[in-house]
N, C-alpha and C positions, 0 to 999 in steps of 0.2 A: 504494500500500500504506500502510495506517495504521501509525503508530509502534508501536501495541500489537501489530499483526500481525507487524511486523519483529522485535521483541524476543522473540516467542514462536516465531519460525521457527528453523530449524536454524542459519542464518547469524547471527541475532541472539543466540542462546544462546552460540555460539562467540565472538562479539565480547565479550559480557559476561564470559565465562570468561577471555578474553585480557586485558581491562582490569583485572579484579579480580586476576588472576594476577600481572600486572606490579606492581600496587600491593602485593600481599603479598610479592613478591620484594624490593621496596624495604624493606618493614617488617622482613623477616628480616635484612637487612643491618644495620639500625639495632639490632635486638634482639640480634644477635650481638655488635655492638660494645660494647653496654652490659654484656652478660653476660661478655664476654671480659675485663672489668676484674678478674675474680677472679684472673686469672693474674699480676696485679701482685704477688700474695702469694707467688709462687714464690721459693724460697730464693736463686736467682741473680739475681733482680730486686730485690725489697724484702721480706725476711723479716719485717720489722716492720710491714708494711702491715695485717695482720690484717683484711682485707676492707674497709678504709676507702675505697679508690678505688671499689670496686663499690657500697658503700652510698651514697657521695656521688652516683654516677650514678643509682642507683635512686631516691634521694631527689629528685633533679632531675626525673626522669621522672614521679614520682608526685605532685609538688606544683606542676608547671607547668600552668597553666590550658589553654593551647593544646594541649599533649600529651594532657591528659585529654579534651578535646573530640575529638581525633584518635582516641582509643580507640573512641569511638562509631562513627566512620567505619570504623575497622579492623574492628570486629565486623560492621558492615553488609557490608563487603567479604568477610569470611569466610563469612557466611550466603549472600550472593549466589553466591559461588564454589561453595559446597557444593551449594546447591539446583540451580543450573544444571548442575553436574557430574552430579548424580543424574539430572536430566531427560535430559541427553545420553546417559548410559549406558543408561537405559531405552529411549530412542529407538533407539539403535544395536542393542540386543539384540532389539528388536521387528523390526528390519529384517533380522536374520540368524537368525531362528528356525530355519530349515531348515539353517543352517550351510553350509559349503563341501563340495563333493564330495571334494576333496583338501585336507588340512590344509596350509596354507602355512608355518606356523611362523614362524621368524625371517626367512624369505625375503620375506614380505609386510610384516612390521613387527616391531620388537623386542618381547620379551615384556612389558616394562614399559609400552610404549605400549598394549598390549592389556589391561593390568591396572590402568589408572588408577583404575577404580572401587574395586578392592580396596585399592590404595595410599592412596587418598583416605579410605576408611573407617577404615583403621588410623590415619591422621593425625587424623581427627575424634575417635576414641576417645582418642588421646593428648592432643589439645587439651583435652578435658574433664578429664582427669587433671591436666594441667599447670595449668589454671585452678584446680582444687581445691587443688593444692599451693601455688601462689604468688599468683595474682591475687586470689582470694577472701580469703585471709588479709590480704594487703597493703591491700586496699580496704575490706573489710567486717568480718570476724570478728576480725582481729588475733590469731588463734590462733598461739601460738608467738612472738608479737611483743610480749608484754605489757611487757617491760622496754626502754624507749627507751635509746638510746646517744647519746653526744656524738661528732660527726664532727670531722675535722681543720679543716673550714671554719667551725666554730663552731655549726653547726646541730644540732638534736636530731632523731633519726629512728629508724625501726625498723631492727633488725639483720637485714636480708634475707640477708646473707652467712651468718649463723648458721643461718637457716631453711633455706638451701640445704644446709649441712653436715648438719643433722638429717635432712632429706628423703632425702639420698643415703647414709644409713648402711645401708640395706637393699639387698642385691644385686639383688633382683627389681625394685626401682624403677629402679636403674641399667640393668638389662637391658631394661626396657620403653622407657626413654629412648633407648638405643642402637638398638634395633629401629626405633623411630620415626624416628630420624635416618637409618637406612639406607633406610627407606621414603620419607623426604623426598628423599633423594638421587636415587632412581629416578624419583620423581614430577617432580622438577625437570628431570631429563635429557630427559624428553619435553616437559614444560610450557613450559620456557624458549624453545626453538626454535619450538614450536607456536604460542605467542602471537605471535611476530613473523611467522610465516607467515600467521596470521589477518589481520594488518594489511596483508598484500599484499607482503611482502618476498620477491622471487623472484630478485633478482640473485645469481648463484652466488658472486661474490666476497664480497659483504656477508653472504650467508647462511652462508658458511664461517666468517667472522669471528664472527657471532652464535653459531654452533654451538660454536666454540672457547671463547668467553666463557662460554656456557651450561654447557659441560662443566666448565670450571674452577670456576665458581660452584657447580655441583651437587655437586662433590666437596669443595671447601674449606669452604663454609658448614656443611653437615651434619657434617663431620669436627670442626670447632671446637665445634659444639654437643655432639657426642658426647663430646668430651674433657672437657667441664665436669663431668658426673656422675662420670666415671672418675677425674678428678683429685681430686675431693672424696672419693670412696670410698677411693682409694689413699693419701690423705694428702699428695699433692703440694702442695696448698694447704690451710692449716689456721689 
């Protein structure tokens, strides 16, 4: 079999989904760590932080050459994951056009496992909105970032913390982000363990460990992401 035939086959598509999925899971952990720096401004941690810790982290991520290069790899990973996901969804739908004589429901698989296409579409739409709110202004237009600020480390940078506060002044924006985080949680619940199964993990003991780690990751990471816009809107960090 040619390599081109392998990567266009069902097994090849699933392998690409697994590789890009694990890469994106790693990215989410890093992204969460950077964004969680806003919580350093909480009154019981450092009420005088005023977003300095987050702005220093954002400045480092935005001005480090290696990380900027990795952004391109990240976007490639996103697009490959999305394209292969769409292709797999269409392929699966074409195979079950007639449907089942008796609906299996959750006896056959969890509803979120059967709804990965829908969850992925919600996340894609959210991703476009998220890029519009933060990535495009920070890298290109600088809308809302016209006044540079001095950081505690002596560097001059954009006030991304203030941009977050302005963005999350509207409840509908906060709502969209929370819905996206809920979709992400369900997407990860299936995707985390599915990726390891694709790589051939079948040992029941290790599979149980992976499922436990995946469950914890799928709850904790989206929850922290969801708390960020909520904390901004409710004034917990300001």
